[in-house]
N, CA and C atoms as a LAMMPS dump frame, in Angstrom:
ITEM: TIMESTEP
0
ITEM: NUMBER OF ATOMS
432
ITEM: BOX BOUNDS ff ff ff
-5.0000000000000000e+02 5.0000000000000000e+02
-5.0000000000000000e+02 5.0000000000000000e+02
-5.0000000000000000e+02 5.0000000000000000e+02
ITEM: ATOMS id mol type element x y z
1 1 1 N -13.557 -6.948 0.589
2 1 2 C -12.264 -6.047 -0.618
3 1 3 C -11.286 -6.98 -0.929
4 2 1 N -10.617 -6.804 -1.646
5 2 2 C -9.51 -7.574 -2.391
6 2 3 C -8.577 -7.063 -2.287
7 3 1 N -7.497 -7.731 -1.437
8 3 2 C -6.339 -7.561 -1.245
9 3 3 C -5.232 -7.897 -2.12
10 4 1 N -4.086 -7.382 -2.512
11 4 2 C -2.835 -7.686 -2.764
12 4 3 C -1.517 -7.113 -2.109
13 5 1 N -0.735 -8.165 -2.249
14 5 2 C 0.686 -7.979 -1.486
15 5 3 C 1.8 -8.028 -2.242
16 6 1 N 2.573 -7.072 -1.687
17 6 2 C 3.986 -6.804 -2.694
18 6 3 C 5.425 -6.485 -1.892
19 7 1 N 6.043 -7.668 -1.598
20 7 2 C 6.831 -7.283 -0.449
21 7 3 C 8.341 -8.547 -0.98
22 8 1 N 9.306 -8.442 -1.184
23 8 2 C 10.553 -9.413 -1.303
24 8 3 C 10.57 -10.065 -0.003
25 9 1 N 10.026 -10.049 1.291
26 9 2 C 10.187 -10.623 2.287
27 9 3 C 9.316 -11.586 2.681
28 10 1 N 9.68 -13.036 2.811
29 10 2 C 8.747 -14.214 3.154
30 10 3 C 7.967 -14.138 4.6
31 11 1 N 9.135 -13.868 5.46
32 11 2 C 8.706 -13.238 6.602
33 11 3 C 7.659 -12.161 6.733
34 12 1 N 8.054 -10.978 6.204
35 12 2 C 7.057 -9.906 6.172
36 12 3 C 5.936 -10.138 5.905
37 13 1 N 5.965 -11.368 4.566
38 13 2 C 4.621 -11.655 3.887
39 13 3 C 3.912 -12.077 4.975
40 14 1 N 4.255 -13.021 5.996
41 14 2 C 3.585 -13.849 6.399
42 14 3 C 3.239 -13.298 7.974
43 15 1 N 3.507 -12.177 8.337
44 15 2 C 3.495 -11.218 9.346
45 15 3 C 2.283 -10.438 9.073
46 16 1 N 2.403 -9.792 7.523
47 16 2 C 1.307 -8.942 7.061
48 16 3 C -0.07 -10.071 7.092
49 17 1 N 0.271 -11.128 6.16
50 17 2 C -0.985 -12.231 6.224
51 17 3 C -1.573 -12.474 7.482
52 18 1 N -0.866 -12.669 8.395
53 18 2 C -1.191 -12.889 9.856
54 18 3 C -1.916 -11.638 10.464
55 19 1 N -1.578 -10.472 10.382
56 19 2 C -3.056 -9.496 10.378
57 19 3 C -4.432 -9.304 9.766
58 20 1 N -3.995 -9.443 8.161
59 20 2 C -4.874 -9.225 7.015
60 20 3 C -5.952 -10.448 7.137
61 21 1 N -5.651 -11.361 7.15
62 21 2 C -6.582 -12.616 6.762
63 21 3 C -7.659 -12.534 8.056
64 22 1 N -7.627 -12.391 9.405
65 22 2 C -8.744 -12.522 10.023
66 22 3 C -9.845 -11.367 9.977
67 23 1 N -9.236 -10.088 9.257
68 23 2 C -10.281 -8.924 9.082
69 23 3 C -11.348 -9.243 8.569
70 24 1 N -12.498 -8.943 8.505
71 24 2 C -13.742 -8.988 8.192
72 24 3 C -13.892 -8.282 6.749
73 25 1 N -14.012 -9.37 5.907
74 25 2 C -14.356 -8.53 4.456
75 25 3 C -12.878 -8.097 3.753
76 26 1 N -12.378 -9.038 4.284
77 26 2 C -10.937 -9.168 3.285
78 26 3 C -10.569 -10.359 2.571
79 27 1 N -10.449 -10.131 0.955
80 27 2 C -9.804 -11.468 0.486
81 27 3 C -8.958 -11.064 0.04
82 28 1 N -7.68 -11.898 0.343
83 28 2 C -6.285 -11.653 0.395
84 28 3 C -6.148 -12.619 -1.321
85 29 1 N -5.945 -12.026 -2.311
86 29 2 C -6.202 -12.795 -3.828
87 29 3 C -4.671 -13.418 -3.908
88 30 1 N -3.702 -12.777 -3.095
89 30 2 C -2.164 -12.936 -3.54
90 30 3 C -1.204 -12.169 -3.098
91 31 1 N -0.032 -12.752 -3.56
92 31 2 C 1.479 -12.026 -3.36
93 31 3 C 2.381 -12.129 -4.165
94 32 1 N 3.156 -10.762 -4.501
95 32 2 C 4.423 -10.932 -5.31
96 32 3 C 5.162 -10.471 -4.86
97 33 1 N 6.792 -11.18 -5.247
98 33 2 C 7.893 -10.457 -4.593
99 33 3 C 9.174 -9.897 -5.371
100 34 1 N 8.248 -9.339 -6.626
101 34 2 C 9.394 -9.013 -7.51
102 34 3 C 8.214 -7.959 -8.209
103 35 1 N 8.974 -6.934 -8.973
104 35 2 C 8.308 -5.754 -9.788
105 35 3 C 7.3 -6.56 -10.846
106 36 1 N 7.83 -7.077 -11.948
107 36 2 C 6.881 -7.578 -13.231
108 36 3 C 6.304 -8.26 -12.479
109 37 1 N 6.252 -9.459 -11.738
110 37 2 C 5.218 -10.151 -11.056
111 37 3 C 3.606 -9.105 -10.688
112 38 1 N 4.502 -8.081 -9.687
113 38 2 C 3.347 -7.748 -9.239
114 38 3 C 2.713 -6.423 -10.453
115 39 1 N 3.328 -6.131 -11.32
116 39 2 C 2.792 -5.072 -12.375
117 39 3 C 2.043 -6.216 -13.077
118 40 1 N 2.29 -7.27 -13.592
119 40 2 C 1.504 -7.837 -14.499
120 40 3 C 0.205 -8.523 -13.617
121 41 1 N 0.117 -8.678 -12.208
122 41 2 C -0.937 -9.338 -11.483
123 41 3 C -1.71 -8.117 -11.309
124 42 1 N -1.491 -7.374 -10.724
125 42 2 C -2.163 -6.106 -10.748
126 42 3 C -2.941 -5.528 -12.109
127 43 1 N -2.344 -5.45 -13.019
128 43 2 C -3.22 -5.35 -14.57
129 43 3 C -4.259 -6.114 -14.427
130 44 1 N -3.556 -7.728 -14.04
131 44 2 C -4.926 -8.463 -14.568
132 44 3 C -5.674 -8.72 -13.35
133 45 1 N -5.686 -8.562 -12.189
134 45 2 C -6.536 -8.989 -11.47
135 45 3 C -7.735 -8.143 -10.575
136 46 1 N -6.981 -6.661 -10.68
137 46 2 C -7.294 -5.505 -10.278
138 46 3 C -7.827 -5.696 -8.792
139 47 1 N -6.859 -5.704 -8.13
140 47 2 C -7.08 -5.76 -6.824
141 47 3 C -7.863 -4.632 -5.878
142 48 1 N -8.434 -4.426 -5.135
143 48 2 C -9.096 -3.259 -4.329
144 48 3 C -8.044 -2.131 -3.82
145 49 1 N -7.268 -3.464 -3.175
146 49 2 C -5.673 -2.341 -2.006
147 49 3 C -4.477 -3.318 -2.746
148 50 1 N -3.427 -2.898 -2.622
149 50 2 C -1.931 -2.933 -2.823
150 50 3 C -1.362 -2.482 -1.543
151 51 1 N -0.723 -3.527 -0.976
152 51 2 C -0.201 -3.157 0.169
153 51 3 C 1.629 -3.164 -0.424
154 52 1 N 2.241 -2.387 -0.788
155 52 2 C 3.557 -2.395 -1.634
156 52 3 C 4.293 -1.911 -0.895
157 53 1 N 5.838 -2.671 -0.851
158 53 2 C 7.326 -2.437 -0.72
159 53 3 C 8.052 -1.262 -1.813
160 54 1 N 8.866 -0.766 -1.555
161 54 2 C 9.483 0.358 -2.073
162 54 3 C 10.304 -0.315 -2.826
163 55 1 N 11.414 -1.456 -1.92
164 55 2 C 12.326 -1.655 -2.396
165 55 3 C 12.81 -3.223 -2.505
166 56 1 N 12.105 -3.475 -4.164
167 56 2 C 12.191 -4.74 -4.534
168 56 3 C 13.798 -5.042 -5.361
169 57 1 N 13.559 -6.654 -5.442
170 57 2 C 15.228 -6.885 -5.747
171 57 3 C 15.022 -6.591 -7.356
172 58 1 N 14.188 -5.954 -8.126
173 58 2 C 14.039 -6.355 -9.586
174 58 3 C 14.049 -4.985 -9.696
175 59 1 N 13.615 -3.866 -8.773
176 59 2 C 13.405 -2.49 -9.129
177 59 3 C 12.633 -1.664 -8.062
178 60 1 N 12.329 -0.528 -8.418
179 60 2 C 11.435 0.022 -7.315
180 60 3 C 9.887 -0.369 -7.373
181 61 1 N 9.127 -0.264 -5.791
182 61 2 C 8.042 -0.199 -6.191
183 61 3 C 7.053 1.043 -6.403
184 62 1 N 8.072 2.1 -6.588
185 62 2 C 7.683 3.289 -6.935
186 62 3 C 7.001 3.118 -8.662
187 63 1 N 7.565 2.003 -9.064
188 63 2 C 7.175 2.405 -10.663
189 63 3 C 5.938 1.468 -10.646
190 64 1 N 5.631 0.345 -9.67
191 64 2 C 4.282 -0.217 -9.543
192 64 3 C 2.902 1.273 -9.278
193 65 1 N 3.529 2.017 -8.212
194 65 2 C 2.66 3.093 -7.968
195 65 3 C 2.171 3.939 -9.099
196 66 1 N 3.312 3.953 -9.584
197 66 2 C 3.299 5.098 -11.311
198 66 3 C 2.34 4.376 -12.329
199 67 1 N 2.595 3.232 -12.395
200 67 2 C 1.853 2.616 -13.556
201 67 3 C 0.675 2.255 -13.188
202 68 1 N -0.084 2.205 -11.541
203 68 2 C -1.398 2.46 -10.958
204 68 3 C -1.875 3.921 -11.364
205 69 1 N -1.2 4.667 -11.288
206 69 2 C -1.518 6.278 -11.693
207 69 3 C -1.696 6.235 -12.874
208 70 1 N -0.582 6.136 -13.745
209 70 2 C -0.907 5.91 -15.255
210 70 3 C -1.665 5.689 -16.119
211 71 1 N -2.063 4.238 -15.776
212 71 2 C -3.044 3.408 -16.26
213 71 3 C -4.389 3.966 -15.613
214 72 1 N -4.133 4.648 -14.686
215 72 2 C -5.59 5.307 -13.789
216 72 3 C -6.516 3.823 -13.418
217 73 1 N -5.893 2.622 -12.564
218 73 2 C -6.619 1.721 -12.211
219 73 3 C -7.224 2.184 -10.479
220 74 1 N -8.615 1.798 -10.638
221 74 2 C -9.01 1.906 -9.425
222 74 3 C -8.798 1.296 -7.789
223 75 1 N -7.561 1.423 -7.907
224 75 2 C -6.915 0.522 -7.106
225 75 3 C -5.898 1.621 -5.674
226 76 1 N -6.333 1.118 -4.672
227 76 2 C -5.752 2.232 -3.489
228 76 3 C -4.295 1.801 -2.909
229 77 1 N -3.262 1.905 -2.556
230 77 2 C -1.898 1.558 -2.3
231 77 3 C -1.642 2.418 -1.121
232 78 1 N -1.465 1.197 -0.149
233 78 2 C -0.718 1.374 0.943
234 78 3 C 0.705 1.082 0.885
235 79 1 N 1.514 1.98 1.104
236 79 2 C 3.131 1.818 0.96
237 79 3 C 3.848 1.384 2.643
238 80 1 N 4.167 0.019 2.304
239 80 2 C 5.164 -0.383 3.689
240 80 3 C 6.367 -0.262 3.212
241 81 1 N 7.566 0.464 3.877
242 81 2 C 8.43 0.293 3.561
243 81 3 C 9.189 0.463 4.94
244 82 1 N 10.709 -0.148 4.605
245 82 2 C 11.918 0.801 6.008
246 82 3 C 12.859 1.618 5.734
247 83 1 N 12.316 2.374 4.421
248 83 2 C 12.699 3.816 3.686
249 83 3 C 11.792 4.603 3.864
250 84 1 N 11.444 5.039 4.94
251 84 2 C 9.946 6.214 5.232
252 84 3 C 10.765 7.349 5.337
253 85 1 N 11.612 8.035 4.175
254 85 2 C 11.776 9.059 4.09
255 85 3 C 11.007 10.297 3.472
256 86 1 N 11.369 11.434 4.07
257 86 2 C 10.124 12.092 3.636
258 86 3 C 10.398 12.57 2.083
259 87 1 N 11.306 12.586 1.313
260 87 2 C 11.654 12.388 -0.208
261 87 3 C 10.207 11.769 -0.569
262 88 1 N 10.708 10.286 0.004
263 88 2 C 10.067 8.93 -0.685
264 88 3 C 8.289 9.232 -0.382
265 89 1 N 7.626 9.43 0.827
266 89 2 C 6.583 9.88 1.211
267 89 3 C 6.041 10.847 0.415
268 90 1 N 6.929 12.305 -0.243
269 90 2 C 6.464 13.19 -0.658
270 90 3 C 6.176 12.582 -1.893
271 91 1 N 6.907 11.746 -2.731
272 91 2 C 6.71 11.037 -3.94
273 91 3 C 5.543 10.238 -4.274
274 92 1 N 5.212 9.254 -3.014
275 92 2 C 4.182 8.358 -3.012
276 92 3 C 2.881 9.222 -2.857
277 93 1 N 2.923 10.562 -2.238
278 93 2 C 1.69 11.333 -2.29
279 93 3 C 1.366 11.579 -3.578
280 94 1 N 2.719 12.31 -4.517
281 94 2 C 2.049 12.755 -5.624
282 94 3 C 1.804 11.483 -6.715
283 95 1 N 2.064 10.433 -6.33
284 95 2 C 1.562 9.469 -7.26
285 95 3 C 0.354 8.627 -6.638
286 96 1 N 0.101 9.099 -5.684
287 96 2 C -1.772 8.48 -5.636
288 96 3 C -1.718 7.66 -4.406
289 97 1 N -0.629 7.425 -3.365
290 97 2 C -1.126 6.464 -2.376
291 97 3 C -1.609 6.931 -1.648
292 98 1 N -2.549 6.169 -1.194
293 98 2 C -3.392 5.972 0.205
294 98 3 C -3.015 6.564 1.251
295 99 1 N -1.568 5.631 1.684
296 99 2 C -1.213 5.887 2.944
297 99 3 C 0.425 5.481 2.881
298 100 1 N 1.039 5.891 3.434
299 100 2 C 2.348 5.446 3.625
300 100 3 C 2.81 5.011 5.152
301 101 1 N 3.439 3.805 5.703
302 101 2 C 3.406 3.813 6.564
303 101 3 C 5.054 2.831 6.64
304 102 1 N 5.858 3.743 7.906
305 102 2 C 6.942 2.79 8.501
306 102 3 C 6.965 1.361 8.676
307 103 1 N 7.412 0.442 8.093
308 103 2 C 7.424 -1.114 8.894
309 103 3 C 7.819 -0.903 9.987
310 104 1 N 8.646 -0.391 10.712
311 104 2 C 9.205 -0.688 12.098
312 104 3 C 8.227 0.118 13.109
313 105 1 N 7.859 1.271 12.746
314 105 2 C 6.911 1.622 13.522
315 105 3 C 5.389 2.149 13.421
316 106 1 N 5.102 1.563 12.131
317 106 2 C 3.474 1.765 12.058
318 106 3 C 2.669 0.337 11.623
319 107 1 N 3.691 -0.864 11.563
320 107 2 C 2.653 -1.637 11.705
321 107 3 C 1.369 -1.933 12.11
322 108 1 N 1.682 -1.622 13.333
323 108 2 C -0.004 -1.496 14.542
324 108 3 C -0.932 -0.796 13.65
325 109 1 N -0.882 -0.2 13.027
326 109 2 C -1.599 0.719 12.083
327 109 3 C -2.528 0.048 11.213
328 110 1 N -2.078 -1.001 10.735
329 110 2 C -2.717 -1.36 9.561
330 110 3 C -3.769 -1.974 9.748
331 111 1 N -4.374 -2.406 11.046
332 111 2 C -5.916 -2.639 10.783
333 111 3 C -6.517 -1.276 10.798
334 112 1 N -6.47 -0.064 11.466
335 112 2 C -6.749 0.763 11.167
336 112 3 C -7.254 1.656 9.737
337 113 1 N -5.959 1.357 8.702
338 113 2 C -6.442 1.725 7.428
339 113 3 C -6.961 0.856 6.869
340 114 1 N -6.981 -0.41 7.225
341 114 2 C -8.009 -1.434 6.357
342 114 3 C -9.326 -1.054 6.692
343 115 1 N -9.665 -0.475 8.02
344 115 2 C -11.339 -0.436 8.328
345 115 3 C -11.458 1.136 7.855
346 116 1 N -10.408 2.287 7.408
347 116 2 C -10.342 3.546 6.766
348 116 3 C -10.88 2.942 5.046
349 117 1 N -10.381 1.736 4.857
350 117 2 C -10.211 1.797 3.267
351 117 3 C -11.59 0.919 3.101
352 118 1 N -12.066 0.202 3.935
353 118 2 C -13.523 -0.326 4.223
354 118 3 C -14.574 0.472 4.003
355 119 1 N -14.687 1.697 4.944
356 119 2 C -15.424 2.676 5
357 119 3 C -15.106 2.93 3.504
358 120 1 N -14.27 3.406 2.561
359 120 2 C -14.311 4.433 1.717
360 120 3 C -14.841 3.234 0.449
361 121 1 N -14.466 1.95 0.424
362 121 2 C -14.801 0.864 -0.58
363 121 3 C -16.197 0.788 -0.245
364 122 1 N -17.024 0.891 0.622
365 122 2 C -18.442 0.478 0.845
366 122 3 C -19.082 1.778 0.225
367 123 1 N -18.55 3.325 0.491
368 123 2 C -19.078 4.238 -0.272
369 123 3 C -18.682 4.918 -1.203
370 124 1 N -17.361 5.303 -1.443
371 124 2 C -16.916 5.534 -2.965
372 124 3 C -15.679 5.524 -2.857
373 125 1 N -14.914 4.836 -3.604
374 125 2 C -13.379 4.503 -3.527
375 125 3 C -12.811 6.178 -3.858
376 126 1 N -11.672 6.115 -3.259
377 126 2 C -10.932 7.42 -3.193
378 126 3 C -9.999 7.434 -2.463
379 127 1 N -9.078 8.588 -2.397
380 127 2 C -8.138 8.846 -1.415
381 127 3 C -8.263 9.674 -0.613
382 128 1 N -7.666 9.444 0.789
383 128 2 C -7.753 10.792 2.234
384 128 3 C -7.02 11.847 1.945
385 129 1 N -7.563 12.729 2.316
386 129 2 C -6.706 13.885 2.143
387 129 3 C -5.091 13.375 2.857
388 130 1 N -4.026 14.345 2.262
389 130 2 C -2.65 14.155 2.532
390 130 3 C -2.391 13.368 3.578
391 131 1 N -2.896 14.25 4.561
392 131 2 C -2.473 13.996 6.437
393 131 3 C -2.454 12.508 6.415
394 132 1 N -2.908 11.454 5.635
395 132 2 C -3.326 10.141 5.704
396 132 3 C -1.641 9.639 5.674
397 133 1 N -0.839 10.118 4.625
398 133 2 C 0.44 10.005 4.26
399 133 3 C 1.357 10.16 5.155
400 134 1 N 0.679 10.601 6.881
401 134 2 C 2.05 11.163 7.838
402 134 3 C 1.727 9.501 8.711
403 135 1 N 2.716 9.322 9.171
404 135 2 C 2.919 8.315 10.009
405 135 3 C 2.878 8.731 11.26
406 136 1 N 1.828 8.163 12.303
407 136 2 C 1.86 8.685 13.228
408 136 3 C 2.884 8.665 14.577
409 137 1 N 4.105 7.944 13.957
410 137 2 C 5.124 7.959 14.618
411 137 3 C 6.33 9.124 14.699
412 138 1 N 5.545 9.857 13.623
413 138 2 C 6.407 11.059 13.236
414 138 3 C 5.803 12.708 13.067
415 139 1 N 6.474 13.413 13.608
416 139 2 C 6.046 14.811 13.416
417 139 3 C 5.052 15.312 12.167
418 140 1 N 4.256 15.864 12.267
419 140 2 C 3.21 16.216 10.984
420 140 3 C 4.359 16.706 9.742
421 141 1 N 4.347 16.546 8.327
422 141 2 C 5.029 16.747 7.296
423 141 3 C 3.862 17.14 6.515
424 142 1 N 3.768 18.476 5.816
425 142 2 C 2.834 18.556 5.023
426 142 3 C 3.267 18.645 3.741
427 143 1 N 2.19 17.907 2.807
428 143 2 C 2.249 17.329 1.703
429 143 3 C 1.531 17.939 0.833
430 144 1 N 2.142 18.78 -0.335
431 144 2 C 1.599 19.501 -1.283
432 144 3 C 1.239 18.811 -2.519
């Protein structure tokens, strides 16, 4: 599974890479720290999975998610953010995010998300039901 990372924090990218690289079947194809580079690389390289921060210095990661949706790219997006507000979670669900994780409380769930994505990737690509956009550390939020 080809994975691409979008985050402006070098420390966070290093932490994320430390979790992803040892996982079987993961090919880390690169990272971007700004909006234009993220969009350009995703369009060109077509990763299977994008880990996406919402707050980037050059714009919102929501634009990346919307571009993927609008262009009907076959990419699963896992949002990782410090801004895990219900309105962001809902908007990400509407725009096709596979999962929505709070960087401060859900980081340990990344291997489980990758495992679920690996199962989907082997069978058929697609999104999990909206319940997967719910952080395990929060009360259930219904996404319609």
